[in-house]
C-alpha positions as CSV (number, residue, x, y, z in Angstrom):
1,X,76.8,107.2,103.1
2,X,79.7,104.7,104.2
3,X,79.8,101.0,105.1
4,X,79.3,100.9,108.5
5,X,80.1,97.1,110.1
6,X,82.4,96.6,107.6
7,X,83.4,92.8,107.7
8,X,85.0,90.5,105.5
9,X,83.2,87.0,105.2
10,X,84.6,84.7,102.6
11,X,86.7,87.5,101.3
12,X,83.6,89.3,100.8
13,X,83.1,92.4,102.3
14,X,79.8,93.2,103.2
15,X,77.7,95.8,105.2
16,X,75.7,95.5,107.8
17,X,72.2,95.0,105.3
18,X,74.4,92.2,104.3
19,X,75.2,94.6,100.6
20,X,78.4,94.7,98.9
21,X,80.6,97.8,100.4
22,X,81.6,100.2,98.1
23,X,84.7,100.9,97.4
24,X,87.0,101.9,100.5
25,X,87.7,105.7,99.5
26,X,90.7,107.8,100.6
27,X,90.6,111.5,100.7
28,X,93.3,113.2,99.0
29,X,93.4,116.6,100.7
30,X,96.8,118.3,100.0
31,X,97.6,121.7,97.9
32,X,97.4,121.8,94.1
33,X,97.3,124.6,93.3
34,X,99.4,128.1,94.9
35,X,103.5,128.4,95.0
36,X,103.4,125.1,96.7
37,X,100.9,122.8,94.1
38,X,103.8,121.3,92.3
39,X,104.6,119.7,95.6
40,X,100.7,118.1,96.0
41,X,100.8,117.2,91.9
42,X,104.1,115.2,92.9
43,X,103.2,113.3,95.6
44,X,99.6,112.8,94.1
45,X,100.8,110.5,91.0
46,X,102.8,108.1,93.3
47,X,99.3,107.4,95.4
48,X,97.4,107.3,91.7
49,X,99.9,104.5,91.0
50,X,100.0,102.6,94.4
51,X,96.0,102.7,94.5
52,X,96.1,101.3,90.5
53,X,98.9,98.5,91.3
54,X,97.0,97.2,94.8
55,X,93.6,97.6,92.9
56,X,94.9,95.6,89.9
57,X,96.5,93.4,92.6
58,X,92.9,92.4,94.0
59,X,92.2,95.0,95.9
60,X,91.5,95.1,99.8
61,X,90.1,92.0,100.2
62,X,88.8,92.0,97.2
63,X,87.3,95.6,97.3
64,X,89.5,98.3,95.4
65,X,90.7,101.6,97.0
66,X,88.9,104.7,95.2
67,X,91.3,107.7,95.2
68,X,89.4,110.7,95.8
69,X,91.0,114.5,95.1
70,X,90.6,117.8,96.9
71,X,92.2,120.9,96.7
72,X,93.0,121.9,99.7
73,X,95.0,125.0,98.5
74,X,97.4,125.1,101.0
75,X,95.3,126.9,103.3
76,X,93.8,125.3,106.5
77,X,90.4,126.9,106.0
78,X,90.1,125.4,102.7
79,X,91.6,121.9,103.7
80,X,88.6,122.0,106.7
81,X,86.3,123.0,104.0
82,X,87.3,120.1,102.1
83,X,87.2,118.0,104.3
84,X,84.0,118.4,105.4
85,X,82.5,117.7,101.2
86,X,84.7,114.4,101.8
87,X,83.0,113.2,104.8
88,X,79.6,114.1,102.7
89,X,80.9,112.2,99.8
90,X,81.7,108.7,102.0
91,X,85.7,109.3,102.6
92,X,87.3,107.8,106.0
93,X,90.2,107.7,105.3
94,X,92.3,110.7,104.4
95,X,95.5,112.2,102.9
96,X,97.3,114.7,103.5
97,X,100.8,116.4,104.2
98,X,102.4,119.3,102.6
99,X,102.3,122.1,105.7
100,X,102.8,120.9,109.2
101,X,99.9,123.9,110.0
102,X,97.2,122.2,107.7
103,X,98.1,119.0,109.3
104,X,97.6,120.3,112.8
105,X,93.9,121.8,111.8
106,X,92.9,118.7,110.2
107,X,93.8,116.7,113.3
108,X,92.2,119.1,115.9
109,X,89.0,118.7,113.5
110,X,89.1,114.6,113.1
111,X,89.2,115.1,117.0
112,X,86.3,117.3,117.5
113,X,84.3,115.3,114.5
114,X,85.5,111.8,115.8
115,X,83.9,112.2,119.2
116,X,80.5,114.2,117.3
117,X,80.0,111.0,115.4
118,X,80.9,107.9,117.1
119,X,80.7,105.0,114.3
120,X,81.8,107.6,111.6
121,X,84.9,108.0,112.4
122,X,88.1,108.9,110.3
123,X,91.8,108.9,110.0
124,X,94.5,110.7,108.4
125,X,97.7,109.3,107.0
126,X,100.3,112.0,107.0
127,X,102.6,111.0,104.8
128,X,105.0,114.6,104.6
129,X,103.8,117.0,107.6
130,X,106.9,117.0,110.2
131,X,106.4,119.3,112.9
132,X,107.1,117.4,116.2
133,X,105.3,118.1,118.3
134,X,101.9,116.3,116.0
135,X,103.3,112.9,117.4
136,X,104.0,114.6,120.8
137,X,102.2,117.0,122.9
138,X,99.7,117.2,119.8
139,X,99.5,113.2,119.4
140,X,96.0,111.8,118.3
141,X,94.6,108.4,118.1
142,X,93.3,109.5,114.6
143,X,96.7,110.7,113.6
144,X,99.4,107.8,111.7
145,X,102.8,109.4,110.1
146,X,104.7,107.8,107.9
147,X,107.6,110.3,107.4
148,X,110.6,111.3,110.3
149,X,109.3,113.9,112.1
150,X,112.0,116.8,112.4
151,X,113.7,115.9,115.1
152,X,114.3,112.3,113.4
153,X,115.2,114.1,110.3
154,X,117.3,116.1,112.2
155,X,119.1,114.0,114.0
156,X,120.4,112.0,110.3
157,X,121.5,115.4,109.3
158,X,123.3,116.2,112.4
159,X,124.9,112.7,112.9
160,X,126.6,113.4,109.3
161,X,127.5,117.1,110.2
162,X,129.4,115.4,113.3
163,X,131.0,112.6,110.8
164,X,132.4,114.7,108.3
165,X,134.0,117.4,111.1
166,X,132.2,120.1,109.9
167,X,133.2,123.4,112.5
168,X,130.8,125.8,111.7
169,X,127.2,125.6,111.1
170,X,124.5,128.4,109.6
171,X,120.7,127.2,110.2
172,X,117.9,128.7,108.1
173,X,114.4,127.6,107.6
174,X,110.7,128.5,107.6
175,X,109.2,130.8,109.9
176,X,106.6,128.5,111.3
177,X,105.9,125.4,113.8
178,X,108.0,123.3,111.2
179,X,110.9,125.2,110.2
180,X,111.3,126.2,114.2
181,X,111.4,122.5,114.8
182,X,114.0,122.2,112.6
183,X,116.1,125.0,114.3
184,X,116.0,123.9,117.2
185,X,116.7,120.0,117.0
186,X,120.0,121.4,115.1
187,X,121.0,123.3,117.9
188,X,120.6,121.1,120.4
189,X,121.5,118.2,119.2
190,X,124.8,119.2,117.7
191,X,125.6,120.9,121.3
192,X,124.9,117.1,122.7
193,X,126.6,115.6,120.2
194,X,129.6,117.6,119.4
195,X,129.9,120.6,121.6
196,X,133.1,122.3,119.9
197,X,130.8,122.8,116.7
198,X,129.8,126.1,116.3
199,X,126.5,127.6,114.8
200,X,127.4,130.7,113.2
201,X,123.9,131.7,112.1
202,X,120.5,130.6,113.0
203,X,117.6,132.4,110.6
204,X,113.8,132.3,109.9
205,X,112.2,133.5,107.0
206,X,108.6,134.1,105.4
207,X,107.0,131.1,104.7
208,X,106.4,131.0,100.3
209,X,107.5,135.3,100.3
210,X,110.9,135.7,99.6
211,X,111.7,135.6,96.1
212,X,115.8,135.9,96.0
213,X,117.7,134.7,98.6
214,X,120.9,136.2,98.0
215,X,120.8,138.3,100.7
216,X,120.5,134.9,103.0
217,X,123.2,133.8,100.9
218,X,125.3,136.3,101.6
219,X,125.4,136.5,105.4
220,X,125.9,132.7,105.1
221,X,128.9,133.3,103.2
222,X,130.1,136.0,105.2
223,X,129.2,133.8,108.4
224,X,132.1,131.4,107.0
225,X,129.8,128.8,107.2
226,X,131.3,124.9,106.5
227,X,128.0,123.8,106.0
228,X,124.2,124.7,106.0
229,X,121.6,122.6,107.6
230,X,117.9,124.3,106.4
231,X,114.0,122.2,106.3
232,X,113.3,124.4,103.5
233,X,110.6,122.9,101.3
234,X,108.7,123.8,98.3
235,X,109.7,126.9,96.1
236,X,111.9,128.3,99.4
237,X,114.2,124.8,98.9
238,X,114.5,125.6,95.0
239,X,115.2,128.9,95.5
240,X,117.4,128.9,98.4
241,X,119.9,126.4,96.5
242,X,119.5,128.0,93.5
243,X,120.4,131.7,95.1
244,X,123.7,129.6,96.9
245,X,124.7,128.2,93.1
246,X,124.7,131.8,91.7
247,X,126.2,133.7,94.6
248,X,129.2,131.1,94.4
249,X,128.7,129.3,97.7
250,X,130.7,125.9,97.7
251,X,129.4,124.8,100.9
252,X,127.5,121.8,101.6
253,X,123.4,122.2,102.2
254,X,121.7,119.3,104.5
255,X,118.4,119.4,103.7
256,X,115.1,117.3,104.7
257,X,113.5,118.3,101.6
258,X,116.2,119.0,99.3
259,X,114.9,116.1,97.1
260,X,111.4,117.7,95.7
261,X,110.7,118.4,92.3
262,X,113.0,121.0,90.8
263,X,115.6,121.1,93.6
264,X,118.4,119.1,91.2
265,X,117.5,121.5,88.6
266,X,118.1,124.6,89.9
267,X,121.5,123.7,90.7
268,X,122.6,121.9,87.8
269,X,126.0,120.8,88.4
270,X,126.5,122.8,91.2
271,X,124.2,120.0,93.1
272,X,127.0,117.4,93.1
273,X,129.0,117.8,96.6
274,X,126.8,120.5,97.5
275,X,123.3,119.2,97.4
276,X,122.0,116.3,100.3
277,X,119.1,115.2,101.6
278,X,117.5,112.4,104.3
279,X,115.0,110.3,103.4
280,X,113.2,106.7,103.7
281,X,115.5,105.9,100.6
282,X,116.6,105.8,97.2
283,X,116.1,104.2,93.5
284,X,119.8,104.2,93.4
285,X,120.6,101.9,96.3
286,X,120.6,98.3,95.6
287,X,116.9,97.8,95.3
288,X,115.1,94.5,94.5
289,X,113.7,93.7,90.8
290,X,110.3,94.0,92.5
291,X,111.0,97.8,93.3
292,X,112.6,98.6,90.2
293,X,109.5,97.2,88.5
294,X,107.5,100.0,90.2
295,X,110.4,102.9,89.6
296,X,110.0,102.6,86.0
297,X,106.5,101.5,86.0
298,X,105.9,105.4,88.0
299,X,107.9,107.3,85.9
300,X,106.8,105.7,82.5
301,X,103.3,107.0,83.6
302,X,104.3,110.2,84.8
303,X,107.3,111.3,83.0
304,X,107.8,114.5,84.5
305,X,108.4,113.3,87.8
306,X,110.9,110.9,89.3
307,X,109.9,108.9,92.2
308,X,110.5,110.0,95.0
309,X,108.2,109.5,97.5
310,X,108.0,105.6,98.1
311,X,106.6,106.8,101.8
312,X,103.2,107.0,99.7
313,X,103.1,103.3,98.5
314,X,104.5,101.9,101.8
315,X,101.4,104.4,103.7
316,X,99.0,102.1,101.2
317,X,100.3,98.5,102.0
318,X,100.4,99.4,105.8
319,X,96.7,100.7,105.3
320,X,95.6,97.4,103.0
321,X,97.3,95.2,105.4
322,X,95.4,96.5,109.1
323,X,92.0,96.8,107.0
324,X,92.4,93.2,105.9
325,X,94.0,92.4,109.5
326,X,90.8,94.4,110.8
327,X,88.2,92.6,109.0
328,X,86.9,96.2,109.0
329,X,87.3,99.6,107.1
330,X,86.1,101.4,110.1
331,X,88.7,103.9,111.5
332,X,89.2,102.2,115.2
333,X,89.7,98.2,114.5
334,X,92.1,100.0,111.3
335,X,93.7,102.2,113.9
336,X,94.2,99.4,116.1
337,X,95.9,97.4,113.5
338,X,98.1,99.8,112.7
339,X,99.4,99.9,116.3
340,X,102.3,98.4,116.3
341,X,102.8,96.9,113.3
342,X,105.5,95.8,111.7
343,X,106.4,95.7,108.2
344,X,109.4,94.5,105.4
345,X,109.8,97.4,103.4
346,X,112.2,97.9,100.0
347,X,114.6,99.9,102.4
348,X,114.4,97.8,105.8
349,X,111.8,96.9,108.6
350,X,109.5,99.4,109.4
351,X,107.3,99.5,112.7
352,X,104.4,102.1,113.5
353,X,105.1,103.0,116.9
354,X,102.1,102.2,119.0
355,X,102.9,105.2,121.6
356,X,103.0,108.2,119.3
357,X,102.0,106.5,116.1
358,X,105.5,107.8,114.4
359,X,106.6,105.2,111.6
360,X,110.7,104.0,112.5
361,X,112.3,103.5,110.2
362,X,116.2,103.2,108.7
363,X,117.1,107.2,107.1
364,X,119.4,107.6,104.7
365,X,121.7,111.3,103.8
366,X,121.8,111.2,99.8
367,X,123.7,113.4,97.9
368,X,124.2,114.3,94.0
369,X,126.0,112.2,91.8
370,X,126.4,111.8,87.7
371,X,126.2,108.4,85.8
372,X,123.5,107.0,87.9
373,X,120.7,104.0,86.4
374,X,118.0,107.1,87.7
375,X,118.2,110.6,87.1
376,X,116.4,113.6,89.0
377,X,114.5,116.3,87.2
378,X,115.3,114.7,83.9
379,X,118.8,115.9,84.2
380,X,122.2,113.6,83.9
381,X,122.2,114.3,87.9
382,X,120.8,111.5,90.3
383,X,120.4,110.8,94.0
384,X,123.0,108.1,95.9
385,X,123.7,107.5,99.1
386,X,126.8,109.6,100.8
387,X,129.3,107.9,102.3
388,X,128.3,107.1,106.4
389,X,124.7,108.6,105.3
390,X,123.2,104.8,106.6
391,X,121.1,105.6,109.8
392,X,119.5,102.4,111.0
393,X,115.9,102.5,112.6
394,X,117.2,102.1,116.1
395,X,118.9,105.0,115.6
396,X,117.0,107.0,113.9
397,X,114.3,107.0,116.4
398,X,113.7,108.9,119.5
399,X,111.5,108.6,122.6
400,X,108.0,110.5,122.4
401,X,106.3,111.5,125.4
402,X,103.0,111.6,123.7
403,X,100.2,110.2,126.1
404,X,97.6,109.2,123.9
405,X,94.3,109.5,124.6
406,X,92.3,106.2,123.2
407,X,88.4,105.9,122.1
408,X,86.7,103.7,125.0
């Protein structure tokens, strides 16, 4: 049972009956098994570190976060089963990202659950699912996204295409809502920014079912592409770029999720000058001593992973601030405190836009290089900011059509 009417009084969290509240439970529902289980394991480690550091520093007004872990198995129906288990366990703040179809299913479930259970509402922190409609036509008061949506991420990549003077672009992606979002954004944005650029291919493939991307890479080469844009993630990301390297393709691959675990290792030296991805920042940029200590602590504790998901740390910092500002852990006051919140992040100022609950932030196009302080996949290669790859928060932001329905 959750601690209702949770208030902060004299630094102590008290329930309606005057008893100390239980831990503030965070329900991690992401994929920990199957083809994309490795992505889930990597993102979970960042949350584990963030929770421990917040708790070690005094928690949330003296109360600790408790990270409860559930395996959604990469399936919408299983996510909903685990969601109900977590609700029964007292979780009211959820973490999910790896698959826009999963997040869409959970948002729909939250809308229905919260309408049926006034006073026991729950929130979703989305740290990676980037389908545009999640903060557009399907936006929800109960959903907050801490990563750029497809249009915003592709906006940074298409800016880079124009700056570098590429003339022929091949677009390839996964055949579901996210892949189609990326493809549509790339085609429309390039047509607007540089009508002379030619789209020489626009192809979708089955999700997590292609074992050999060589035929797709041969099409890219035959089309004479100067550059490739892809939203692939998980094994589809790794296998695509590996096939490109094995086939002798030399054109750059501009990606949204090329920083995922295993991708640099799959390419090896071929990643230099070929693999790019857009993110909220990288550890080889000029960072503070505090951030360096955080990265070092993460990599010492989780030696099999790289510090890639900075957004997860930011999300929990902002959730902590919202709970303390609201003086409550209940969903509605926390959501209202998050709406419009500004925060000074390591990589620049961020804002949780109230209109659609989409985080606005600087974006950076990164590329692979040698001789860097922080490396990727335990290779001698690492991520560095590409020349001309910085995109300001205002430039990265795109207008929204969300018509938010808020609780009475």
